[in-house]
C-alpha positions as CSV (number, residue, x, y, z in Angstrom):
1,M,13.1,27.2,-14.4
2,V,17.2,27.4,-14.8
3,L,18.5,30.0,-17.6
4,I,21.7,29.2,-19.3
5,G,24.0,32.3,-20.1
6,F,25.4,34.3,-23.0
7,L,26.6,32.0,-26.0
8,Q,29.3,32.7,-28.0
9,V,28.9,33.7,-31.6
10,A,31.1,31.6,-34.1
11,I,30.3,33.3,-37.3
12,A,31.8,35.4,-40.1
13,G,31.4,38.8,-39.6
14,H,30.1,38.4,-36.0
15,G,30.5,42.3,-35.6
16,Q,27.7,43.0,-37.8
17,S,24.3,44.0,-36.0
18,N,22.2,41.6,-37.8
19,A,24.2,38.4,-36.5
20,P,22.3,35.9,-34.6
21,V,23.1,36.0,-30.8
22,I,21.6,33.5,-28.4
23,C,21.2,34.9,-24.9
24,T,19.6,31.9,-22.8
25,F,18.4,28.6,-23.1
26,S,16.0,26.8,-20.5
27,P,15.2,24.4,-19.4
28,A,19.2,23.3,-18.5
29,S,18.9,19.5,-18.8
30,G,16.4,16.7,-19.5
31,P,15.7,13.4,-21.6
32,E,14.8,13.2,-25.0
33,G,11.8,14.6,-26.0
34,T,12.3,18.0,-23.7
35,R,11.3,20.8,-25.2
36,V,13.9,23.7,-25.1
37,Q,13.4,27.2,-25.4
38,I,16.1,29.5,-26.8
39,N,16.1,33.1,-26.4
40,G,18.4,35.7,-28.4
41,K,19.0,37.9,-31.3
42,N,18.3,38.0,-34.9
43,L,17.1,34.6,-35.1
44,Q,14.6,34.8,-37.6
45,R,16.8,33.0,-40.7
46,V,17.9,30.1,-38.7
47,S,17.7,26.8,-40.9
48,S,18.8,24.2,-38.6
49,V,19.2,23.7,-34.8
50,L,21.5,20.8,-33.9
51,F,22.0,19.0,-30.2
52,G,25.5,18.2,-31.3
53,S,25.4,16.5,-34.4
54,N,21.8,15.5,-34.2
55,A,19.3,17.6,-36.1
56,S,16.4,18.9,-34.0
57,T,12.7,19.6,-34.9
58,F,12.2,23.3,-34.1
59,K,10.0,26.4,-34.6
60,V,11.4,30.1,-35.0
61,V,8.6,31.8,-33.2
62,S,10.2,35.3,-33.5
63,A,13.8,37.0,-34.2
64,E,14.0,36.4,-30.4
65,K,12.9,33.0,-29.8
66,I,13.0,29.4,-31.3
67,V,11.4,26.3,-29.7
68,A,13.1,23.3,-30.1
69,I,12.7,19.4,-29.2
70,I,15.9,17.3,-28.0
71,P,16.3,14.6,-30.8
72,H,16.7,10.7,-29.6
73,R,19.7,9.4,-29.7
74,S,21.3,12.8,-28.3
75,I,24.0,12.9,-25.8
76,T,24.9,15.7,-23.4
77,S,26.3,18.5,-25.8
78,H,26.3,22.5,-27.1
79,I,23.6,23.9,-28.6
80,T,24.0,25.0,-32.4
81,I,22.0,27.3,-34.5
82,V,22.6,27.7,-38.4
83,V,21.8,30.4,-40.5
84,P,23.3,31.2,-44.4
85,S,26.3,32.5,-43.1
86,G,27.7,30.2,-40.6
87,R,26.6,28.9,-36.9
88,V,26.5,29.8,-33.5
89,E,27.5,27.6,-30.7
90,S,26.2,27.4,-26.9
91,S,29.2,28.1,-24.4
92,A,27.6,25.7,-22.0
93,P,26.0,22.1,-23.4
94,F,22.5,20.7,-22.8
95,L,23.0,18.1,-20.3
96,L,21.1,15.0,-21.3
97,A,19.1,13.1,-18.4
98,N,17.5,10.1,-19.8
99,D,16.3,7.6,-17.2
100,P,19.4,4.7,-16.6
101,R,16.6,2.0,-16.1
102,V,15.5,2.2,-19.9
103,P,18.3,0.3,-22.0
104,G,20.4,2.3,-24.4
105,E,19.3,0.9,-27.7
106,V,15.6,1.9,-27.1
107,S,15.1,4.6,-29.6
108,Y,12.6,7.0,-27.5
109,K,13.7,7.1,-23.8
110,A,11.1,9.5,-22.6
111,R,7.6,10.6,-23.5
112,Y,7.6,12.3,-26.6
113,V,4.7,13.9,-28.8
114,N,5.4,14.4,-32.2
115,P,5.5,18.2,-32.8
116,V,4.3,17.9,-36.4
117,A,0.7,17.3,-36.5
118,P,-0.9,14.9,-38.9
119,P,-1.8,15.5,-42.4
120,S,-5.2,16.7,-42.7
121,D,-6.4,13.7,-44.9
122,F,-5.2,11.5,-42.2
123,K,-8.6,10.0,-40.8
124,S,-8.0,7.0,-38.6
125,A,-6.0,6.2,-35.6
126,L,-4.5,2.8,-33.8
127,L,-2.9,2.4,-30.3
128,W,0.1,0.4,-30.3
129,G,2.7,-0.7,-27.4
130,I,6.0,-2.2,-27.2
131,A,7.3,-4.4,-24.5
132,I,10.9,-5.7,-24.1
133,A,12.9,-7.8,-21.4
134,D,15.8,-5.8,-19.7
135,T,18.8,-8.3,-20.0
136,R,20.7,-6.5,-17.2
137,V,18.3,-7.8,-14.6
138,P,19.2,-11.2,-13.4
139,G,16.2,-13.6,-14.0
140,Y,15.2,-11.6,-16.9
141,E,14.5,-14.9,-19.1
142,T,11.2,-15.5,-17.1
143,A,9.9,-11.5,-17.6
144,E,6.6,-10.9,-18.9
145,V,3.7,-8.7,-19.3
146,R,0.1,-9.0,-18.7
147,I,-2.5,-6.8,-20.7
148,A,-6.2,-7.0,-19.6
149,S,-7.3,-3.9,-21.2
150,S,-6.5,-1.3,-24.0
151,R,-8.8,1.7,-25.0
152,L,-8.2,4.8,-27.5
153,L,-10.2,8.1,-26.8
154,C,-10.2,10.7,-29.3
155,R,-11.6,14.2,-28.3
156,V,-13.7,15.9,-30.6
157,D,-15.9,18.9,-30.2
158,G,-14.6,19.1,-26.5
159,K,-16.1,15.2,-25.9
160,D,-14.0,12.1,-25.3
161,V,-15.2,9.5,-27.7
162,V,-14.2,5.9,-27.7
163,L,-12.9,4.2,-30.7
164,N,-11.2,1.1,-29.7
165,D,-11.9,-0.8,-26.3
166,D,-10.5,-4.4,-25.9
167,Q,-10.5,-6.6,-23.3
168,G,-7.8,-9.0,-22.8
169,K,-6.7,-9.1,-26.7
170,V,-4.1,-7.9,-28.7
171,R,-2.3,-8.5,-32.2
172,G,1.4,-7.9,-33.1
173,G,5.0,-9.1,-34.0
174,L,8.7,-9.5,-32.8
175,Y,10.4,-6.7,-34.2
176,R,14.4,-6.3,-34.7
177,R,15.7,-5.0,-31.3
178,Q,19.4,-4.2,-32.3
179,P,19.1,-1.7,-34.2
180,W,15.8,-0.9,-32.8
181,F,12.8,-1.7,-35.4
182,G,15.9,-2.0,-37.8
183,T,13.6,-3.4,-40.5
184,D,9.9,-3.6,-40.7
185,R,10.3,-7.7,-41.3
186,H,9.0,-9.3,-38.2
187,D,8.4,-12.7,-36.7
188,D,4.8,-14.0,-35.2
189,M,4.3,-13.2,-31.5
190,S,3.9,-16.2,-29.6
191,M,0.8,-15.2,-26.8
192,K,-1.0,-16.8,-24.3
193,Y,-4.4,-16.0,-22.8
194,E,-4.8,-16.1,-18.6
195,E,-8.2,-16.8,-18.0
196,Q,-7.8,-16.3,-14.1
197,D,-6.8,-12.2,-14.8
198,Q,-8.6,-12.3,-18.5
199,A,-5.4,-11.2,-20.0
200,T,-3.2,-11.6,-22.8
201,V,0.5,-12.6,-21.3
202,L,3.7,-11.6,-23.1
203,Q,6.5,-13.5,-22.4
204,V,9.4,-11.1,-23.4
205,G,11.9,-13.0,-21.5
206,T,11.6,-15.9,-23.5
207,R,13.0,-13.6,-26.8
208,A,14.6,-11.0,-25.0
209,D,16.8,-10.4,-28.5
210,R,13.2,-8.9,-30.2
211,V,10.9,-5.7,-29.3
212,W,7.2,-7.1,-28.5
213,H,5.4,-4.7,-30.8
214,F,1.4,-5.1,-30.3
215,W,-1.6,-3.2,-31.3
216,S,-5.6,-3.1,-31.1
217,A,-7.2,-6.6,-31.4
218,S,-10.0,-4.5,-33.0
219,P,-9.4,-3.1,-36.2
220,R,-8.4,0.8,-36.7
221,S,-11.2,3.1,-36.4
222,S,-12.1,6.3,-38.4
223,L,-11.9,9.4,-36.5
224,P,-15.3,11.3,-35.9
225,A,-15.9,14.4,-37.7
226,G,-15.8,17.5,-35.9
227,K,-13.1,20.2,-34.1
228,F,-10.4,17.4,-33.6
229,E,-8.0,18.0,-30.5
230,G,-6.2,14.5,-30.3
231,C,-6.2,11.2,-28.8
232,T,-5.5,9.7,-25.3
233,V,-4.4,5.7,-25.1
234,K,-4.9,4.0,-21.8
235,A,-4.1,0.2,-21.1
236,R,-4.7,-2.1,-17.9
237,V,-1.2,-3.9,-17.4
238,K,1.0,-5.9,-15.0
239,I,4.8,-5.6,-15.7
240,S,6.9,-8.4,-13.7
241,Q,10.6,-7.8,-12.8
242,G,12.9,-7.6,-16.0
243,A,10.2,-6.5,-18.2
244,L,9.3,-2.6,-19.2
245,L,6.8,-1.2,-21.3
246,Q,5.7,1.8,-23.4
247,M,2.4,3.0,-25.2
248,G,2.2,5.1,-28.1
249,M,-0.4,5.6,-30.8
250,D,-0.2,6.3,-35.0
251,Y,-2.5,8.6,-37.3
252,W,-3.5,6.8,-40.5
253,R,-4.6,7.8,-43.9
254,S,-7.6,5.7,-43.6
255,A,-8.8,2.7,-41.5
256,T,-7.9,-0.1,-44.5
257,V,-4.7,1.4,-45.9
258,P,-1.9,-1.3,-44.9
259,Y,1.3,-0.2,-43.6
260,G,3.8,0.4,-46.0
261,A,5.9,2.9,-48.3
262,G,4.1,6.0,-48.9
263,G,3.5,7.5,-45.6
264,N,0.5,5.9,-44.9
265,N,1.1,6.5,-40.9
266,H,2.1,9.2,-38.9
267,E,3.3,8.9,-35.4
268,A,1.4,10.8,-32.7
269,G,4.0,9.8,-30.0
270,A,4.8,7.8,-27.2
271,S,4.7,7.5,-23.6
272,D,7.3,7.3,-20.7
273,W,8.4,3.9,-19.8
274,Y,6.6,2.0,-17.4
275,F,8.4,-0.4,-15.1
276,P,7.8,-3.7,-12.9
277,S,5.1,-3.5,-10.3
278,S,3.5,-6.3,-8.0
279,E,0.3,-4.3,-8.9
280,W,-1.7,-3.9,-11.8
281,Q,-0.8,-0.2,-13.5
282,E,-3.0,1.8,-15.9
283,V,-0.6,3.4,-18.5
284,T,-1.4,6.1,-20.8
285,F,-0.3,8.3,-23.7
286,T,-1.7,11.5,-25.0
287,D,-0.8,14.1,-27.8
288,I,-3.8,16.5,-26.2
289,G,-1.8,19.5,-25.3
290,G,1.3,18.9,-27.0
291,V,3.7,21.1,-28.4
292,R,2.5,21.4,-32.2
293,F,4.9,23.1,-34.9
């Protein structure tokens, strides 16, 4: 674990004993979604944590510690904490280190677990995935993703309960890629079923200008009653050259409330990106054990 040294105090009255001071932060680098611990003094009144100009989701643990999440669309930048009397900026930057294989317009470039728990009245869940073509790769026009199965398991009372188990079928649509999911409007997603692999084939290279957003063929499932810990998404896929894929999950108020205005769904997070392989892969995402504020 790397610690970054003393931070400069840049607020009026910095000589006062109650002025905030940040002594270290760790880790020193990482991708978007990294959990960063900031250690210092007099941090209890912090109202905002910024990475460059981007506001972070954060929690004040104590007067000596803050936990913050590197927001998406960040760049290498200094960390700033804001208090009523001013702000403090780090003398050293947090070094952003996203995977260069992930195109720049992608929103979440690395695994992300929503640090905010879903509201207590959210009683349903649905897995989803996104697949795209990488237009930087020669021959991307023929890129495709094959989906043989997808499962959603949720842990209740210490046991995994299967909510969805779909074999070779998905639903979905084509969404705007630039800007990323810039509108809810979408086109129909053309899919074909491959009998040999018993899998749905997404020919992402034929519409490289779109995000191929898919979800379970079966309806949203209600969460079982009991002590709830979180859910896990698993899918069996084959990703060709020029394609990449990410899996995630949303919580919903109910199994029937439609998508739309009013905050009907709450994103649990998304997996790391998965890349081409000649073999079938199991791709996973879980929010069990994730950071909760």
